[in-house]
KOLVEX-167691 format. One line per field, with one value per residue (C-alpha): residue number from 1; residue in one letter; z, x, y. Coordinates in steps of 0.5 Angstrom, whole numbers, plus 500, padded with zeros to 3 digits. Each point is the difference from the previous one (the first is absolute). Layout:
# residues N
resi [NUM, ...]
resn [A, ...]
w [Z, ...]
u [X, ...]
v [Y, ...]
***
This chain:
# residues 228
resi [1, 2, 3, 4, 5, 6, 7, 8, 9, 10, 11, 12, 13, 14, 15, 16, 17, 18, 19, 20, 21, 22, 23, 24, 25, 26, 27, 28, 29, 30, 31, 32, 33, 34, 35, 36, 37, 38, 39, 40, 41, 42, 43, 44, 45, 46, 47, 48, 49, 50, 51, 52, 53, 54, 55, 56, 57, 58, 59, 60, 61, 62, 63, 64, 65, 66, 67, 68, 69, 70, 71, 72, 73, 74, 75, 76, 77, 78, 79, 80, 81, 82, 83, 84, 85, 86, 87, 88, 89, 90, 91, 92, 93, 94, 95, 96, 97, 98, 99, 100, 101, 102, 103, 104, 105, 106, 107, 108, 109, 110, 111, 112, 113, 114, 115, 116, 117, 118, 119, 120, 121, 122, 123, 124, 125, 126, 127, 128, 129, 130, 131, 132, 133, 134, 135, 136, 137, 138, 139, 140, 141, 142, 143, 144, 145, 146, 147, 148, 149, 150, 151, 152, 153, 154, 155, 156, 157, 158, 159, 160, 161, 162, 163, 164, 165, 166, 167, 168, 169, 170, 171, 172, 173, 174, 175, 176, 177, 178, 179, 180, 181, 182, 183, 184, 185, 186, 187, 188, 189, 190, 191, 192, 193, 194, 195, 196, 197, 198, 199, 200, 201, 202, 203, 204, 205, 206, 207, 208, 209, 210, 211, 212, 213, 214, 215, 216, 217, 218, 219, 220, 221, 222, 223, 224, 225, 226, 227, 228]
resn [M, P, H, W, G, Q, I, L, F, Q, D, A, A, S, S, V, M, M, Q, L, I, S, F, H, D, H, T, L, I, I, L, T, L, V, L, T, V, V, G, Y, A, L, T, I, L, M, F, N, K, Y, V, N, R, Y, I, L, E, A, Q, T, I, E, T, V, W, T, I, L, P, A, L, I, L, L, V, L, A, L, P, S, L, R, I, L, Y, I, T, D, E, V, S, N, P, S, L, T, V, K, T, I, G, H, Q, W, Y, W, S, Y, E, Y, T, D, F, M, N, V, E, M, D, S, Y, M, T, Q, T, Q, D, L, N, P, G, D, F, R, L, L, E, V, D, N, R, I, V, V, P, M, Q, L, E, V, R, M, L, I, T, A, A, D, V, L, H, S, W, T, V, P, S, L, G, V, K, V, D, A, V, P, G, R, L, N, Q, I, G, F, T, T, S, H, P, G, V, F, Y, G, Q, C, S, E, I, C, G, A, N, H, S, F, M, P, I, A, M, E, V, V, D, S, K, S, F, M, K, W, I, S, N, F, N, S]
w [887, 501, 503, 498, 504, 501, 499, 503, 497, 499, 505, 498, 496, 501, 504, 495, 501, 506, 501, 495, 505, 506, 497, 498, 508, 500, 496, 502, 507, 498, 496, 506, 504, 495, 499, 508, 501, 494, 502, 507, 498, 495, 505, 505, 496, 497, 507, 503, 501, 502, 495, 501, 498, 501, 496, 492, 497, 504, 498, 506, 498, 492, 501, 504, 495, 495, 503, 503, 494, 497, 506, 499, 492, 502, 505, 494, 494, 504, 500, 494, 496, 504, 498, 493, 499, 504, 495, 494, 502, 498, 503, 499, 497, 500, 495, 494, 497, 493, 500, 493, 499, 495, 498, 504, 503, 504, 497, 505, 499, 506, 496, 505, 497, 493, 498, 505, 497, 500, 499, 505, 498, 505, 501, 497, 506, 496, 502, 507, 506, 506, 505, 493, 499, 495, 495, 504, 499, 494, 497, 501, 506, 502, 504, 504, 507, 506, 505, 493, 496, 494, 493, 497, 492, 498, 493, 495, 492, 498, 505, 507, 506, 507, 504, 507, 507, 504, 506, 498, 499, 492, 495, 494, 494, 494, 494, 492, 498, 508, 506, 506, 506, 508, 505, 505, 506, 502, 508, 499, 496, 496, 495, 498, 495, 496, 493, 495, 503, 493, 496, 494, 495, 501, 504, 505, 506, 497, 501, 507, 503, 505, 504, 503, 506, 502, 504, 496, 499, 498, 495, 497, 499, 497, 495, 498, 499, 496, 496, 499]
u [197, 496, 506, 501, 494, 496, 492, 498, 499, 506, 501, 494, 503, 493, 495, 495, 505, 500, 492, 500, 505, 495, 494, 504, 500, 494, 498, 504, 498, 493, 502, 503, 494, 496, 505, 500, 492, 499, 505, 499, 492, 502, 504, 496, 494, 505, 502, 492, 496, 494, 494, 495, 494, 495, 503, 498, 500, 505, 497, 505, 506, 498, 499, 507, 504, 496, 501, 506, 503, 497, 502, 509, 499, 497, 506, 504, 497, 500, 507, 502, 495, 503, 508, 497, 498, 506, 504, 497, 499, 505, 498, 506, 505, 507, 504, 497, 504, 498, 502, 500, 501, 504, 502, 504, 502, 496, 501, 498, 498, 500, 494, 502, 507, 503, 504, 499, 500, 504, 499, 502, 502, 503, 507, 504, 503, 506, 500, 497, 505, 500, 495, 495, 494, 500, 493, 499, 504, 500, 503, 495, 497, 494, 501, 494, 500, 498, 495, 496, 494, 502, 495, 501, 498, 501, 499, 503, 503, 499, 497, 497, 505, 500, 503, 501, 503, 499, 503, 495, 494, 500, 498, 497, 498, 503, 496, 502, 496, 496, 504, 499, 501, 503, 502, 505, 504, 507, 501, 508, 506, 503, 500, 493, 500, 494, 499, 495, 495, 496, 503, 502, 504, 507, 504, 495, 504, 505, 496, 502, 498, 505, 497, 505, 496, 504, 498, 497, 507, 504, 494, 501, 507, 499, 495, 505, 506, 496, 498, 506]
v [274, 493, 494, 494, 495, 506, 499, 505, 508, 504, 506, 506, 507, 502, 502, 495, 494, 501, 500, 494, 496, 502, 497, 494, 498, 503, 495, 494, 501, 499, 494, 497, 501, 497, 494, 499, 500, 496, 496, 499, 498, 494, 498, 499, 498, 494, 498, 500, 494, 503, 501, 506, 496, 506, 505, 499, 508, 503, 507, 503, 498, 500, 508, 501, 497, 505, 506, 499, 500, 505, 505, 497, 501, 508, 501, 498, 504, 506, 502, 496, 505, 506, 498, 500, 506, 503, 496, 503, 506, 506, 506, 507, 496, 504, 496, 496, 495, 497, 492, 497, 492, 498, 493, 499, 507, 505, 508, 505, 508, 504, 505, 506, 502, 501, 494, 495, 493, 494, 492, 495, 494, 495, 499, 494, 496, 501, 507, 500, 503, 497, 501, 500, 495, 495, 500, 508, 505, 505, 504, 506, 500, 505, 505, 503, 504, 497, 502, 504, 497, 497, 498, 495, 501, 493, 497, 495, 500, 493, 495, 499, 501, 502, 505, 497, 503, 495, 505, 505, 495, 503, 495, 504, 496, 503, 500, 502, 506, 502, 503, 498, 505, 498, 504, 499, 504, 496, 501, 499, 500, 494, 496, 496, 494, 497, 496, 499, 496, 499, 494, 505, 495, 496, 505, 501, 500, 505, 506, 502, 506, 504, 506, 505, 505, 505, 508, 505, 503, 494, 499, 507, 500, 494, 503, 506, 496, 496, 506, 502]
***
């Protein structure tokens, strides 16, 4: 969960999110270095009283400031493309969950089990229990096992939605008539919250996502209780 005044990412709960945070820090280091060098050069030029009248074209400098930015962009592009492909890769999922966006709630179907379907509505403020988060808690949380790859099949029944859980590094558009998929593996148990990230209508801000991550034994017990 984010905290008040937090300006950085939420704590990572998946390997993909860890790599995204590492790439973010890597990019910030490079940007800080570039800004420092450019700022130092501008300061020197502003306060320098000397002029070299023999420099006409400065081809060496132009060559350097053309090649160097290209190398910096290459250093940024390669890890970015690697993370992009890792995010889209769904190799051997242990569980498949279908998510359908509605105006304005989510419904989930566990396609690997019989009769496991549920709608997830936001819990109203007057119905919250002590410790619940306003505008984020739902009546039916989606439950997944930890340390197992989960494949999400995401679509919408009416308009565009976006299924987003920041702690997992997951953000997928829900498009009517189309199935999008994404895979993720959670690293530790807990409850992770998200929200629809596509403006889908009047109650766009009131269709949160609550994912409860448990161990495999607890997940199978939950499934058994759900079917009974």
